[in-house]
Backbone as ProteinMPNN parsed JSONL, in Angstrom:
{"seq_chain_A": "MSSTFGQMDVVPTAPPSSMFISYGLKERCAAAETLSLVARVLNRSKAHLHSVLPKNNSSVVEDFFRTLI", "coords_chain_A": {"N_chain_A": [[44.089, -11.839, 108.211], [45.77, -12.711, 111.056], [48.332, -11.617, 113.391], [49.567, -12.862, 114.702], [49.276, -15.764, 113.028], [50.903, -14.667, 110.827], [53.099, -14.277, 111.396], [54.428, -16.79, 112.27], [54.545, -18.048, 109.456], [57.292, -16.819, 108.918], [58.66, -17.454, 111.526], [60.683, -19.35, 112.615], [60.617, -22.522, 112.887], [61.433, -25.353, 115.852], [62.489, -28.913, 115.698], [59.886, -31.952, 117.386], [61.866, -33.602, 117.942], [64.578, -31.982, 119.301], [64.113, -30.335, 120.808], [65.241, -29.581, 123.531], [67.737, -28.248, 122.747], [70.242, -26.244, 121.663], [71.569, -24.717, 118.323], [74.184, -22.184, 117.335], [74.559, -19.67, 115.611], [77.019, -20.652, 114.716], [77.195, -23.282, 114.379], [74.642, -23.738, 112.5], [75.49, -22.42, 110.384], [78.333, -24.135, 109.209], [76.458, -26.334, 108.636], [74.697, -25.661, 106.343], [77.237, -24.676, 104.71], [77.243, -27.205, 103.818], [75.35, -28.215, 103.356], [75.652, -27.372, 101.306], [77.484, -27.569, 99.407], [77.337, -30.54, 98.619], [74.755, -30.213, 97.441], [76.124, -29.039, 94.846], [78.056, -31.235, 94.258], [76.34, -33.493, 93.65], [74.849, -31.814, 91.633], [77.376, -31.77, 89.621], [77.51, -34.435, 89.504], [75.705, -35.868, 88.366], [75.6, -36.114, 85.138], [76.866, -38.228, 84.843], [75.891, -40.015, 86.155], [73.76, -40.496, 84.227], [75.597, -41.253, 82.231], [76.193, -43.428, 83.278], [73.764, -45.461, 84.659], [71.626, -47.715, 83.035], [69.747, -46.51, 80.159], [66.706, -46.863, 80.278], [66.254, -45.538, 83.518], [66.611, -42.907, 83.418], [64.757, -40.931, 83.825], [64.466, -41.728, 86.78], [66.377, -40.39, 87.361], [66.801, -37.673, 87.418], [63.602, -37.512, 88.831], [64.827, -37.784, 91.283], [66.981, -35.317, 91.55], [65.672, -33.511, 91.004], [62.827, -33.936, 92.935], [65.779, -33.91, 95.825], [67.507, -31.603, 94.784]], "CA_chain_A": [[44.874, -12.364, 108.55], [45.96, -12.242, 112.629], [49.366, -11.36, 113.676], [49.495, -14.559, 115.058], [49.293, -16.204, 112.112], [51.417, -13.802, 109.755], [54.281, -14.437, 112.069], [54.061, -18.203, 112.163], [55.045, -17.596, 107.961], [58.184, -16.51, 109.167], [59.226, -17.607, 112.561], [61.221, -21.262, 112.329], [60.33, -24.178, 114.083], [62.554, -27.08, 115.413], [62.038, -30.593, 115.283], [60.03, -31.801, 118.375], [63.256, -33.99, 119.238], [65.279, -31.128, 119.456], [63.402, -29.483, 122.383], [66.389, -28.669, 124.497], [69.625, -28.158, 121.848], [69.99, -25.107, 120.504], [72.327, -24.816, 117.885], [74.129, -21.453, 117.136], [75.155, -19.713, 114.141], [78.377, -20.904, 113.793], [76.866, -24.741, 113.793], [73.742, -23.547, 111.759], [76.301, -21.602, 109.063], [78.253, -25.607, 109.366], [75.197, -27.514, 108.296], [73.904, -24.733, 105.175], [77.599, -25.158, 103.291], [78.284, -28.319, 103.759], [74.359, -28.562, 102.383], [75.418, -26.847, 99.068], [79.254, -28.737, 99.16], [76.747, -32.072, 98.624], [73.728, -29.869, 96.044], [76.85, -29.331, 94.438], [78.97, -32.522, 94.128], [75.295, -34.321, 93.456], [74.805, -31.547, 90.208], [77.95, -32.341, 89.025], [77.861, -36.734, 88.97], [74.458, -36.111, 87.259], [75.625, -36.215, 84.251], [78.17, -39.245, 85.157], [74.751, -40.878, 86.41], [72.923, -40.849, 82.952], [76.123, -42.253, 81.177], [76.417, -45.225, 83.967], [72.537, -45.894, 84.665], [70.683, -47.633, 81.832], [68.92, -45.505, 79.529], [65.413, -46.493, 81.35], [66.471, -45.161, 84.805], [66.932, -41.785, 83.216], [63.82, -40.404, 84.222], [64.548, -41.839, 87.924], [67.776, -39.537, 88.26], [66.037, -36.472, 86.894], [63.129, -37.45, 89.805], [66.07, -37.82, 92.552], [67.656, -34.661, 91.641], [63.983, -32.543, 91.074], [63.204, -34.191, 94.728], [66.421, -33.159, 96.012], [67.912, -30.117, 94.849]], "C_chain_A": [[45.381, -11.78, 110.086], [47.565, -12.424, 112.593], [49.814, -12.118, 113.529], [50.187, -15.084, 113.964], [50.763, -16.024, 111.217], [53.001, -13.716, 111.055], [54.989, -15.751, 111.886], [54.928, -19.344, 110.593], [56.602, -17.572, 108.379], [59.651, -16.414, 110.072], [59.703, -18.982, 112.432], [61.423, -21.809, 113.296], [61.517, -25.143, 114.178], [61.697, -28.101, 116.077], [61.296, -30.457, 117.213], [61.539, -32.921, 119.141], [64.581, -33.148, 119.633], [64.961, -29.962, 120.029], [64.545, -28.722, 122.463], [67.748, -28.878, 123.836], [68.931, -27.078, 121.2], [71.126, -24.934, 119.667], [73.122, -23.246, 117.627], [74.823, -21.092, 116.348], [76.752, -20.001, 113.289], [77.837, -22.799, 113.044], [75.735, -24.342, 112.416], [75.122, -22.937, 110.03], [77.159, -23.09, 107.945], [77.482, -26.353, 108.681], [74.853, -26.263, 106.737], [75.537, -24.79, 104.591], [77.753, -26.079, 103.404], [76.879, -28.95, 103.593], [74.096, -28.127, 100.759], [76.433, -26.912, 99.25], [77.993, -30.063, 98.388], [75.513, -31.127, 97.405], [74.602, -29.571, 95.01], [77.376, -30.036, 93.762], [77.848, -33.309, 92.984], [74.927, -33.665, 91.906], [75.874, -32.05, 89.8], [78.13, -33.954, 88.163], [75.833, -36.02, 88.674], [74.311, -36.123, 85.991], [76.323, -38.14, 84.029], [76.745, -40.779, 85.413], [74.032, -41.471, 85.039], [73.506, -41.566, 82.614], [76.1, -43.602, 81.693], [75.179, -45.992, 83.792], [72.124, -46.731, 83.156], [69.368, -46.671, 81.577], [67.324, -45.425, 80.052], [65.486, -46.186, 82.381], [67.082, -43.756, 84.179], [66.186, -41.015, 83.288], [63.823, -40.964, 85.976], [65.448, -40.513, 88.517], [67.532, -38.348, 87.847], [64.251, -36.68, 87.674], [64.212, -37.45, 90.473], [66.397, -36.576, 91.754], [66.631, -33.419, 91.28], [63.88, -32.489, 92.468], [63.981, -33.627, 95.611], [66.638, -32.372, 96.316], [67.045, -29.282, 94.319]], "O_chain_A": [[45.392, -10.568, 110.303], [48.064, -13.275, 111.856], [50.478, -12.418, 112.537], [51.406, -14.979, 113.823], [51.545, -16.942, 110.97], [53.691, -12.704, 111.174], [56.103, -15.769, 111.363], [55.467, -20.448, 110.526], [57.162, -18.611, 108.03], [60.771, -15.933, 109.901], [58.849, -19.79, 112.067], [62.148, -21.686, 114.283], [62.265, -25.598, 113.313], [60.648, -28.092, 116.721], [61.642, -29.641, 118.066], [62.003, -32.975, 120.28], [65.516, -33.679, 120.231], [65.415, -28.839, 119.81], [64.878, -27.697, 121.868], [68.672, -29.546, 124.302], [67.872, -26.898, 120.599], [72.097, -25.003, 120.421], [72.1, -22.587, 117.821], [75.79, -21.792, 116.049], [77.3, -19.795, 112.206], [77.986, -23.319, 111.938], [76.108, -24.717, 111.305], [75.198, -23.363, 108.877], [76.978, -23.286, 106.743], [78.064, -27.193, 107.996], [75.041, -27.128, 105.881], [75.308, -25.084, 103.418], [78.897, -26.267, 102.99], [76.891, -30.18, 103.644], [73.32, -28.255, 99.812], [76.731, -25.723, 99.37], [78.28, -30.215, 97.2], [75.564, -31.659, 96.295], [74.044, -29.775, 93.932], [77.374, -29.779, 92.558], [78.175, -33.661, 91.851], [74.717, -34.447, 90.979], [75.594, -33.181, 89.403], [78.532, -34.399, 87.088], [75.071, -36.147, 89.633], [73.185, -36.143, 85.494], [76.107, -38.941, 83.12], [76.714, -41.946, 85.022], [73.8, -42.664, 84.843], [72.996, -42.668, 82.412], [76.025, -44.641, 81.037], [75.166, -46.974, 83.05], [72.44, -46.125, 82.133], [68.452, -46.265, 82.293], [66.73, -44.362, 80.23], [64.401, -46.553, 82.832], [68.23, -43.539, 84.565], [66.608, -39.958, 82.818], [62.885, -40.402, 86.542], [65.344, -39.879, 89.567], [68.587, -37.74, 88.026], [63.451, -35.956, 87.082], [64.878, -36.636, 89.834], [65.811, -36.849, 90.707], [67.112, -32.289, 91.366], [64.391, -31.648, 93.206], [63.425, -32.828, 96.365], [66.432, -31.899, 97.433], [67.274, -28.072, 94.32]]}, "name": "protein", "num_of_chains": 1, "seq": "MSSTFGQMDVVPTAPPSSMFISYGLKERCAAAETLSLVARVLNRSKAHLHSVLPKNNSSVVEDFFRTLI"}
């Protein structure tokens, strides 16, 4: 394996839509904290979703949490 391909695995890439936008450490930390908060809130609401939705939607809720979190 060449060093170019090895570096590609660990070097972050930006989506094409943000080519000229550079986010600072503060913004990236805020984004990570926000995602963490959303994940915690969703995990807490999982039991409530199961109790509110009909029983035949249980697999849909599980798929949602497996995919998202």
